[in-house]
Structures are given as C-alpha cells and as structure tokens.
MIDOLO-204969 format. One line per 5 residues: number of its first residue (from 0); their letters; for each residue x negated, y, z negated of C-alpha. Coordinates in Angstrom, 1 decimal. Layout:
% MIDOLO-204969
NUM	a	X Y Z  ... .
END
This chain:
% MIDOLO-204969
0	mstps	-103.2 25.7 47.7  -107.0 26.2 46.5  -108.5 29.6 45.6  -110.3 31.2 48.5  -113.5 30.5 46.6 .
5	tprlv	-112.8 26.8 46.6  -111.3 25.6 49.7  -109.3 22.1 49.2  -109.9 19.4 51.6  -107.6 16.4 52.0 .
10	hvfpa	-108.7 13.4 53.4  -106.3 10.8 54.6  -107.7 7.2 54.9  -105.7 3.9 55.9  -107.8 2.5 52.6 .
15	fstgg	-110.6 4.2 50.8  -112.6 1.1 50.4  -116.4 0.3 50.8  -116.6 0.4 54.7  -118.9 2.5 56.8 .
20	pevrt	-116.5 5.2 57.4  -116.0 5.6 53.6  -119.7 5.3 52.7  -120.3 8.4 55.0  -117.3 10.1 53.6 .
25	ailin	-118.7 9.8 50.0  -122.0 10.9 51.1  -120.5 14.0 52.5  -118.5 14.9 49.7  -121.1 14.5 47.3 .
30	amtef	-123.1 16.9 49.4  -120.3 19.3 49.9  -119.5 20.7 46.4  -118.6 24.0 47.6  -115.1 22.2 48.7 .
35	ahtiv	-112.6 20.6 46.3  -111.4 17.2 47.5  -108.2 15.0 47.6  -108.5 11.4 49.0  -105.1 10.1 50.0 .
40	slngd	-105.3 6.1 50.5  -102.5 4.9 52.4  -102.6 1.1 51.2  -103.7 2.2 47.6  -107.3 1.1 48.0 .
45	vsgrs	-109.7 3.3 46.2  -112.7 0.9 45.6  -114.9 3.4 47.6  -114.8 6.0 44.6  -117.6 3.8 43.1 .
50	rldep	-120.0 5.8 45.8  -118.7 9.4 44.5  -121.1 11.3 42.1  -118.1 13.0 40.4  -115.0 11.0 41.0 .
55	dsmtf	-113.2 12.1 37.8  -113.5 15.6 39.3  -111.3 14.6 42.4  -107.6 13.9 43.0  -106.8 10.5 44.4 .
60	vtgpf	-103.4 9.7 46.0  -102.3 6.3 46.6  -99.7 4.4 48.7  -98.4 2.1 49.6  -96.1 4.1 52.2 .
65	psgag	-93.0 2.7 54.0  -93.8 1.5 57.6  -92.1 3.0 60.7  -90.6 6.5 60.9  -90.1 6.4 57.0 .
70	rlwal	-93.9 6.5 56.8  -94.1 9.5 59.0  -91.3 11.4 56.9  -93.2 10.3 53.6  -96.3 11.5 54.8 .
75	grllg	-94.7 14.8 55.9  -93.5 15.4 52.6  -96.7 14.5 50.6  -98.6 16.9 53.2  -96.2 19.4 52.7 .
80	rqqpd	-96.5 19.3 49.1  -100.4 19.1 48.8  -100.8 22.1 51.4  -104.3 21.6 52.1  -106.7 24.4 53.3 .
85	llity	-108.0 21.7 55.8  -106.5 18.1 56.4  -108.9 15.4 57.7  -107.4 12.1 58.8  -109.5 9.0 59.6 .
90	gwggt	-109.0 6.0 61.9  -106.2 4.2 63.6  -104.2 4.5 60.3  -104.8 8.0 60.0  -103.0 8.9 63.1 .
95	dailg	-99.7 8.7 61.3  -100.9 11.5 59.0  -101.5 13.8 62.2  -97.8 13.3 63.0  -96.8 13.7 59.3 .
100	arlar	-98.7 17.1 59.4  -96.9 18.1 62.5  -93.7 17.6 60.4  -95.0 19.6 57.5  -95.9 22.4 59.9 .
105	lkrpv	-99.7 22.3 58.9  -102.5 23.7 60.6  -104.0 21.1 63.1  -106.0 18.5 61.4  -109.4 17.2 62.2 .
110	hiedg	-109.5 13.5 63.1  -112.7 11.1 62.6  -112.6 7.9 64.5  -115.1 5.3 63.8  -113.9 2.4 66.1 .
115	flpde	-111.4 -0.3 66.1  -109.9 -2.8 63.9  -110.7 -6.5 64.4  -107.5 -7.0 66.4  -108.8 -4.6 69.1 .
120	ahgqk	-112.5 -6.0 69.1  -111.9 -7.1 72.7  -110.0 -4.3 73.9  -107.3 -1.8 72.8  -103.8 -2.6 72.3 .
125	farlq	-101.4 -1.0 74.9  -99.1 0.3 72.5  -101.9 2.0 70.0  -103.5 3.3 73.3  -100.2 5.2 74.2 .
130	arrca	-99.6 6.4 70.3  -103.6 7.8 70.4  -102.7 9.5 73.5  -99.8 11.1 71.9  -101.4 11.7 68.3 .
135	lplat	-105.0 12.8 69.0  -104.3 15.8 71.0  -102.2 17.2 68.0  -105.6 17.6 66.3  -107.9 20.4 66.4 .
140	dlvvp	-110.8 18.2 66.8  -111.7 14.8 67.3  -115.2 13.5 65.6  -116.7 10.4 66.7  -120.2 8.8 65.6 .
145	sktlq	-121.2 7.0 68.8  -121.6 7.9 72.4  -119.4 4.9 73.4  -116.4 6.4 71.4  -117.2 9.7 72.9 .
150	riats	-116.5 8.2 76.4  -113.6 6.3 75.3  -112.0 9.7 74.0  -112.3 11.8 77.2  -111.9 8.9 79.9 .
155	twwlp	-109.3 6.6 78.0  -107.5 8.9 75.6  -107.4 11.7 78.0  -108.8 14.4 75.4  -110.8 17.3 76.9 .
160	srkvh	-114.4 17.3 76.2  -114.5 20.6 74.2  -112.4 19.1 71.5  -114.7 15.9 71.1  -117.7 16.1 69.0 .
165	ffpng	-120.5 13.5 68.8  -121.9 13.6 65.2  -124.4 10.7 64.9  -124.5 9.1 61.5  -127.7 9.8 59.4 .
170	vdtnr	-129.2 8.1 56.2  -131.2 9.4 53.4  -134.9 8.5 54.8  -136.1 9.0 51.1  -134.0 6.2 49.4 .
175	frpgd	-134.2 4.0 52.7  -137.9 3.8 53.3  -140.6 1.1 53.6  -141.6 -0.5 50.2  -145.3 -0.7 49.1 .
180	ahqvq	-146.5 -4.1 48.4  -145.4 -4.5 44.8  -141.8 -3.2 45.8  -141.5 -5.8 48.7  -142.6 -8.4 46.3 .
185	aardr	-140.3 -7.7 43.6  -137.3 -7.5 46.3  -138.4 -11.0 47.5  -138.7 -12.3 43.9  -135.3 -11.1 43.2 .
190	igalp	-133.7 -13.3 45.9  -136.0 -16.2 45.2  -137.9 -16.0 48.6  -140.9 -18.3 48.6  -144.4 -17.3 49.7 .
195	gelvi	-144.5 -17.4 53.6  -140.6 -17.7 54.2  -139.0 -15.5 56.7  -136.2 -13.4 55.3  -133.4 -12.6 57.6 .
200	gtvgm	-130.7 -10.3 56.3  -127.5 -8.3 57.2  -125.4 -5.9 55.1  -121.8 -5.5 55.7  -118.3 -6.4 54.6 .
205	lrpdk	-117.5 -10.0 55.3  -114.6 -9.2 57.6  -113.7 -11.3 60.8  -115.1 -8.4 63.0  -118.4 -8.7 61.7 .
210	nharm	-118.8 -12.2 62.7  -121.0 -13.6 59.7  -120.2 -17.1 61.2  -122.1 -16.5 64.3  -125.0 -15.3 62.1 .
215	irvfa	-124.9 -18.4 60.1  -124.7 -20.6 63.1  -127.7 -18.8 64.7  -129.7 -18.9 61.4  -129.3 -22.6 61.2 .
220	gvarq	-131.3 -22.9 64.4  -133.9 -20.6 63.3  -134.1 -22.3 60.0  -135.2 -25.5 62.0  -138.2 -23.5 63.0 .
225	hparl	-139.2 -21.7 60.1  -139.2 -21.9 56.4  -136.3 -19.2 56.4  -133.8 -17.7 54.1  -130.7 -15.7 55.2 .
230	livge	-129.6 -12.9 52.9  -126.0 -11.8 53.4  -125.3 -8.4 51.3  -121.8 -7.6 50.7  -118.3 -9.1 50.0 .
235	gecra	-114.9 -9.7 51.8  -112.2 -11.9 52.9  -114.2 -14.3 54.8  -116.6 -15.3 52.0  -115.0 -18.6 51.2 .
240	qlvel	-115.3 -19.7 54.9  -118.6 -18.6 55.2  -119.8 -20.7 52.1  -118.1 -23.5 53.5  -119.9 -23.2 57.1 .
245	srqlh	-123.3 -22.9 55.3  -122.7 -26.2 53.4  -121.4 -27.9 56.7  -124.3 -27.1 58.5  -126.6 -28.1 55.4 .
250	iqdrv	-128.4 -24.7 54.8  -126.3 -23.7 51.9  -129.6 -23.8 49.8  -131.1 -21.3 52.2  -128.1 -18.8 52.5 .
255	iftga	-127.7 -16.2 49.7  -124.6 -14.2 49.3  -125.1 -11.2 47.1  -121.2 -10.2 46.5  -120.4 -6.5 46.7 .
260	vvdps	-123.3 -4.2 46.1  -122.9 -0.5 45.6  -126.2 0.4 46.5  -128.1 -2.1 48.9  -131.2 0.1 49.4 .
265	syyga	-133.5 -2.3 47.3  -132.4 -5.5 49.5  -133.9 -4.2 52.5  -137.3 -4.4 50.9  -137.1 -8.3 50.9 .
270	ldifa	-136.2 -8.5 54.6  -138.6 -9.2 57.5  -136.1 -8.9 59.8  -132.4 -7.0 60.0  -129.8 -9.0 61.9 .
275	lssdt	-126.3 -7.9 63.2  -123.8 -10.5 64.6  -120.7 -8.2 64.8  -118.0 -8.3 67.5  -117.4 -4.5 67.3 .
280	eqmpl	-119.3 -1.6 65.9  -119.9 1.9 66.8  -122.9 3.5 64.9  -123.4 1.0 62.0  -125.0 2.6 59.1 .
285	svlea	-126.3 -0.5 58.1  -128.6 -0.7 61.2  -129.6 3.0 60.6  -130.7 2.0 56.8  -132.5 -1.0 58.3 .
290	maagl	-134.5 1.1 60.7  -135.4 3.9 58.0  -136.7 0.8 56.0  -139.0 0.2 58.7  -137.5 -3.0 59.9 .
295	pvast	-137.0 -4.6 63.4  -133.4 -5.3 64.4  -132.0 -8.1 66.3  -128.1 -7.6 67.1  -125.2 -8.1 69.4 .
300	dvgdv	-124.7 -5.5 71.8  -122.2 -3.5 70.3  -121.3 0.3 70.2  -124.6 2.5 70.2  -126.9 -0.2 68.9 .
305	semvg	-129.1 -0.6 72.0  -129.3 3.2 72.1  -130.1 3.6 68.2  -133.2 1.4 68.4  -136.3 2.2 70.3 .
310	aagra	-137.3 1.1 73.9  -139.2 -1.9 72.9  -136.5 -2.8 70.3  -133.9 -3.1 73.0  -135.4 -6.5 74.3 .
315	fispr	-133.8 -8.1 71.0  -130.3 -6.8 71.7  -128.3 -9.7 73.1  -124.7 -9.7 74.7  -122.1 -10.0 71.9 .
320	tdeeg	-121.0 -13.7 72.8  -124.6 -14.9 73.6  -125.5 -16.7 70.5  -128.3 -18.4 72.1  -129.9 -14.9 73.0 .
325	lgssl	-129.6 -13.7 69.3  -131.1 -16.8 68.2  -134.0 -16.5 70.5  -134.4 -12.8 69.3  -134.8 -13.9 65.8 .
330	arlgh	-137.0 -16.6 67.0  -139.6 -14.4 68.8  -139.5 -11.8 66.0  -140.2 -14.7 63.5  -143.2 -16.0 65.1 .
335	dvvvr	-144.8 -12.4 65.7  -145.5 -10.4 62.7  -147.3 -7.7 64.7  -144.2 -7.2 66.9  -142.3 -6.8 63.8 .
340	qslgl	-144.4 -4.2 62.1  -144.5 -2.3 65.8  -140.8 -2.2 66.0  -140.4 -1.2 62.4  -142.6 1.7 62.7 .
345	enrar	-140.8 2.8 65.9  -137.3 2.6 64.2  -138.4 4.5 61.2  -139.9 7.2 63.6  -136.6 7.4 65.4 .
350	vlaqf	-134.3 7.9 62.3  -136.6 10.6 61.0  -136.2 12.2 64.4  -132.7 11.6 65.3  -130.4 10.1 62.3 .
355	sltam	-131.4 12.2 59.3  -129.0 12.9 56.6  -129.4 16.4 56.6  -128.5 16.8 60.4  -125.3 14.5 59.8 .
360	tesyr	-124.3 16.8 57.0  -124.6 20.0 58.4  -122.7 19.0 61.6  -119.9 18.1 59.4  -120.2 21.1 57.0 .
365	nlfrq	-120.4 23.6 59.9  -117.2 22.2 61.6  -115.2 22.3 58.5  -116.3 25.8 57.8  -115.3 26.9 61.2 .
370	rlaap	-111.9 25.5 61.0  -111.4 26.9 57.4  -112.2 30.4 59.0  -109.8 30.0 62.0  -106.6 31.7 61.6 .
375	gvrh	-103.8 30.2 59.6  -101.7 29.8 62.6  -98.6 27.1 61.6  -97.6 24.9 64.5 .
END
C-alpha cells in the first residue's frame, strides 16, 4: 500500500482507450499529481496512455481476464494484491471489479458511469439491469456526468440519491477557444477548405453508436445546397464502411477523415458548425469542446445535449431518428452566419459559466479525498 503522503488510486477500466471517459480520466490524473495512479485495463487496451503527461511514472495492469465467475475471482485476487487506498471502477465492464473488490474484502469503491454500450443504445438489457441493481449498491458512490444518468440511477437502478453525484464534464477553455482570423485560416488551409466553403465537423471514435453514417447521409443533402466539406476527426472500426458510404453518395471528395488525433483542439478552428449524430451519449466532451471554441451545435437529442447548449441552440437539436430534422438544422445554420455567430457566443459563455475544467477537477478531487479520509472499514 502507498505511504500516507501519497495515496494510491487504482482505476479499473473495461478498456483504457481514447473515448470520452478515458480522456476525462487522463485530464484528472494529469491534474491530481498528489496521488499515485495505477490503471487496470481488462481487455489489455492502454492506448489512452498517450493523453497522460507522465505515463512512465504510472503502473499499468493489462488483461485479458477470463469470463464468467473466473473473471470475478481473478479480479478479486488482483485487487487483493494491489491493496489500493481507493479503488475507482468505470462503466459496465467495471461492475465486475466492484464484485471483485467484495471478494478481496476491500473498502467499497467509487464507481463512475458514463452511459451504455452500443447494444444498449435503445434500452437497457434485462440481465445487465439486474446486475447493475446488485453490484452498484456495493459501491460507496456512483458518479455520473449527466442528469439523464442521474435520473436513471435513482429511478431505475434504485440507488438512494445521497449516493449519486452529478459531476458535469468540463473542458479547458484556454485550450478550446475561438481562434483569431489567422488561426482560423491556418486551420482551414490544413484541411484544404476553399474560400466560401461551409465546413461541418464532428469529433469522436468511429463506432456504431456514434452513427457517423447518419452524419454522412445528412451531409450529402446539405452538400447539394452549399459548397461544403465534412470533417470527421477520429478513428475506429467503422472507418472502411464510412469511406465506402461517402463513395456511394458521390461525396468522397468532400468528406475528410483525419484518423486518430491525440489533440483535436486545432481542428475546431476550421469549422463553421459542429455536428453530432450519435444514437447514445450522456455529456459528450466533443460538444463541450465545440461550445468552448465558440461554435454552433446541430445534434441528435441524446443524453444532456439539449440542456448543455443555450436556449436558442435547442432549436437545432433533433430527435435521434429524425435525419430530415438534423439536415434542416445544418441547412438553416449554413444559410445564416449571423445565427451561427450568435449561437457560438452563447455556447462559449455557457461553458465558461457551467462546464469549466477547474470545477470538474475539484469535484472529483474532493470526493476522492473524502473517501480516502473515511475510516478504513473492511467489508
């Protein structure tokens, strides 16, 4: 166990990749240098370490771990050896670690839940719902980044409200900010945007639940009305299908795939509109980053997106399956630069007021300190 001066936090992820929860955790770890950190990746993926300031100073434990009951016993043995000062588990896969901690007779962990896997985009699976109802009460706290999940935790998972903490995601408003004319032009030149072209963009992993295919189909309609480009920042399993869809719609010369990007901040400067076409989200960091960069947002109505943007911006949030509505939002924004600028200013102001990186970091830091200070009762 760590010395009293340096408490050791063990973070258990299904995969420590490059998605939103891992990005947020990297931000928190970079800020919380008063703790020592160990990251456990159950499937062996530790690609998210590229976002850590000092990965070589940390410990990484990788799977794969067996399935079924063997997985719980393996996690129990691992956590028993680790003896963390504080255990933090993440996501659906991390619920196994809650049960593993029970077997290891550790203090109850803090569990952080960001939402659902693609196969639960349209509703929770019954077996998983029951498993959550059994496992989550064994955690001391449940932290969620959206009011949507907060409601689900108390009404559907049956957790008492005192155990559920809503910590909004936050972004660095110095790093993500509107660029000056020179910076904007440099960003547009970088992607080959021509003068007068409308640039619509999105940032996120190319997974089925992000539904970039919907974005490409909608963009094809917009591109018939405007000289326009679609910038897709990110990498993932769906890339080949998306490239082929762009070719089938005869817009392959207007769709730009950047591939994996460690720091997407410079790409926001090239955009006129940020768009999101996901089937499921909670409080997407990419939307907050775009808002901080002073961009208008057109999105499907998923998670807390409609509450994140300002009142005027809610007119450009469409029902998840309404492709025509999303296309209409993009078309209206594409035609009206004044509205785009007004919404961008409102979005920037909302991030400064409600979604700062400092506020997010302090919320997590205070919770971790409170749990570390609690009596070391074994359960």
